[in-house]
C-alpha positions in Angstrom: -8.7 24.3 49.0 -6.5 23.7 46.0 -7.4 20.7 43.9 -4.6 18.9 42.2 -5.3 17.6 38.7 -5.2 13.9 38.3 -3.3 13.0 35.1 -3.3 9.6 33.5 -0.3 7.7 32.3 1.7 9.1 29.3 1.0 7.4 26.0 4.4 5.8 26.0 3.6 4.1 29.3 0.4 2.5 28.1 0.2 -1.2 27.6 0.6 -2.1 23.9 -2.3 -3.7 22.1 -2.2 -6.2 19.2 -3.2 -3.3 16.9 -0.2 -1.3 18.1 2.1 -4.2 17.4 0.6 -4.6 13.9 1.1 -0.9 13.1 4.8 -1.1 14.0 5.2 -4.4 12.2 3.7 -2.7 9.0 6.2 0.1 9.3 9.1 -2.4 9.6 7.9 -4.4 6.6 7.7 -1.2 4.5 11.2 -0.2 5.6 12.5 -3.6 4.6 10.8 -3.3 1.1 12.2 0.2 0.7 15.8 -0.9 1.6 15.9 1.1 4.8 16.5 -2.1 6.8 18.4 -5.2 6.1 16.7 -8.6 6.5 18.7 -9.2 9.7 17.7 -5.8 11.1 14.1 -6.4 10.2 14.0 -9.9 11.9 15.7 -8.5 15.0 13.2 -5.6 15.3 10.2 -7.8 14.7 11.3 -10.1 17.5 11.6 -7.0 19.8 8.1 -5.8 18.7 6.6 -9.1 19.8 8.3 -8.8 23.2 7.4 -5.2 23.8 4.9 -4.5 26.6 4.3 -0.8 26.3 3.7 1.7 23.4 7.0 3.4 24.3 8.9 0.2 23.9 7.3 -0.4 20.5 8.2 3.1 19.2 11.9 2.6 19.9 12.0 0.1 16.9 10.8 2.7 14.4 12.0 6.0 15.8 14.7 6.2 13.0 12.2 5.5 10.2 10.2 8.3 8.3 6.9 6.5 8.8 7.1 6.9 12.5 6.9 10.7 12.1 3.9 10.9 9.8 1.3 10.6 12.5 -0.7 7.6 13.6 -3.8 6.5 11.7 -6.9 7.2 13.7 -10.5 5.8 13.4 -11.6 6.2 9.8 -8.0 6.8 8.6 -6.5 3.3 7.9 -2.8 2.8 7.6 -1.7 2.8 4.0 1.9 1.8 3.2 4.3 4.5 1.9 4.8 4.7 -1.8 7.6 2.4 -2.9 10.9 4.2 -2.8 13.1 4.5 -5.9 14.8 1.2 -6.4 12.3 -0.8 -4.3 10.6 -2.0 -7.5 12.2 -3.6 -10.5 13.2 -0.9 -13.1 11.4 -2.8 -15.9 7.7 -3.4 -16.0 6.4 -6.8 -15.2 3.9 -6.2 -18.0 3.4 -3.6 -20.8 -0.1 -2.9 -22.1 0.2 -0.9 -25.3 -2.4 0.4 -27.7 -1.4 2.4 -30.8 -4.3 3.2 -33.1 -5.9 0.2 -31.4 -7.3 -1.1 -28.1 -5.7 -3.4 -25.4 -7.3 -5.0 -22.4 -6.0 -6.8 -19.3 -8.8 -8.2 -17.3 -10.2 -11.4 -15.6 -8.1 -13.7 -13.4 -4.6 -12.5 -14.0 -1.6 -12.1 -11.7 -0.8 -8.4 -11.1 2.9 -7.7 -11.0 4.6 -5.0 -8.9 4.9 -2.7 -11.9 2.6 -2.4 -14.9 3.0 0.1 -17.8 0.1 1.3 -19.9 0.6 3.3 -23.1 -2.2 4.6 -25.3 -1.5 6.6 -28.4 -4.6 7.3 -30.4 -6.0 4.1 -28.8 -7.6 2.8 -25.6 -6.3 0.7 -22.8 -8.3 -1.0 -20.1 -6.6 -2.5 -17.0 -9.2 -4.2 -14.8 -7.9 -5.5 -11.5 -11.3 -6.3 -10.1 -10.7 -10.1 -10.5 -6.9 -10.0 -10.5 -4.7 -12.1 -8.2 -2.5 -9.8 -6.1 0.8 -11.4 -5.3 2.2 -8.1 -3.9 0.7 -5.6 -1.5 1.9 -2.6 -3.6 1.2 -2.3 -7.3 2.4 0.7 -9.4 0.7 1.4 -12.7 2.4 3.9 -15.0 -0.2 5.3 -17.4 0.6 7.5 -20.3 -2.1 8.6 -22.7 -1.5 10.7 -25.9 -4.6 11.4 -27.8 -5.9 8.2 -26.2 -7.7 6.7 -23.2 -6.4 4.6 -20.2 -9.0 3.2 -17.8 -8.0 1.5 -14.6 -10.5 -0.4 -12.4 -9.8 -1.8 -8.9 -11.8 -3.8 -6.4 -13.6 -1.9 -3.7 -11.6 -3.4 -0.8 -8.1 -2.1 -1.9 -6.5 1.3 -1.5 -6.0 3.5 -4.5 -3.7 6.4 -4.9 -2.4 8.5 -7.8 0.0 11.1 -8.9 0.0 12.8 -12.3 -1.5 15.4 -14.5 -2.9 16.4 -17.8 -1.8 18.6 -20.6 -4.9 19.7 -22.4 -6.2 16.3 -21.1 -7.7 14.7 -18.0 -5.9 12.8 -15.3 -8.3 11.6 -12.6 -7.7 9.0 -9.8 -10.5 8.4 -7.3 -8.7 8.0 -3.9 -9.8 4.9 -2.1 -8.9 3.7 1.5 -9.3 0.1 2.5 -10.2 -0.7 6.1 -8.0 -3.8 5.9 -4.3 -3.0 6.8 -3.2 -6.1 4.7 -5.1 -5.0 1.5 -3.2 -4.2 -1.7 -2.5 -0.6 -2.5 -2.6 0.4 -6.2 -0.7 3.6 -7.2 -1.6 5.0 -10.6 1.0 7.5 -11.9 1.3 9.2 -15.3 0.2 11.8 -17.7 -2.6 12.5 -20.1 -1.6 14.6 -23.1 -4.6 15.6 -25.1 -6.0 12.3 -23.7 -7.6 10.7 -20.7 -6.3 8.7 -17.7 -8.9 7.6 -15.2 -8.7 5.2 -12.2 -11.6 4.3 -9.9 -13.1 1.3 -8.0 -15.5 -1.1 -9.7 -18.5 -1.2 -7.4 -19.5 -4.6 -6.1 -16.1 -6.2 -6.8 -13.9 -7.4 -3.9 -10.5 -9.0 -3.7 -11.3 -12.7 -3.0 -7.8 -13.8 -2.1 -5.6 -11.1 -0.5 -2.2 -12.7 -0.2 -1.2 -14.2 3.2 2.3 -13.1 3.6 4.9 -15.4 5.2 5.8 -12.7 7.7 2.3 -12.6 9.1 2.3 -16.4 9.7 5.7 -16.1 11.4 4.3 -13.3 13.6 1.4 -15.3 14.7 3.6 -18.3 15.5 6.0 -16.2 17.5 3.1 -14.7 19.5 1.7 -18.1 20.4 5.2 -19.1 21.5 5.7 -16.1 23.6 2.2 -16.4 25.2 3.0 -19.9 26.6 
């Protein structure tokens, strides 16, 4: 007797969970920040996400976005927003930290902008974000060291990424993944020319006040309204 295989529903037909909606909402927020969506398009799609019942209905709202084709995060692989696209951040740094034959430090309770530039020429720069106030989810630090040293420290509960290199020097970024989808992401980019650039977490330090974004509060309010 032939036995017919029993197959379950396709992924697209599965009922969407809150985690599925949050994943799609994160993609839409990133697309808005990168300029891929207008504010009106973002608002329209978010409303559709909240009304969607299945995974397939959710994916319709991001099928024309690059993030939708990069694979879904699985257990142990938290979602990290895409690197800010060119033009998504202000062209000028919110803050410059410069040390020429000297030392410069930025630490304590300070407000981290979206873009920070650190330059060390025969000097040392320390940028310590372990007690900083993050007003933005994505922070880019451009670090250039020439015969100098640039040290970046971040809390343990943020994500840390880096792109750069060394010319007879050392460029090292210790990749870090936060388990919180709303946690800040720090990108350290730059070059070490006969110098050193190093970024890593400061153990035992956690972000005490991750920014509650307005869109999250709106999402929760709309969900409550739709559940009535």
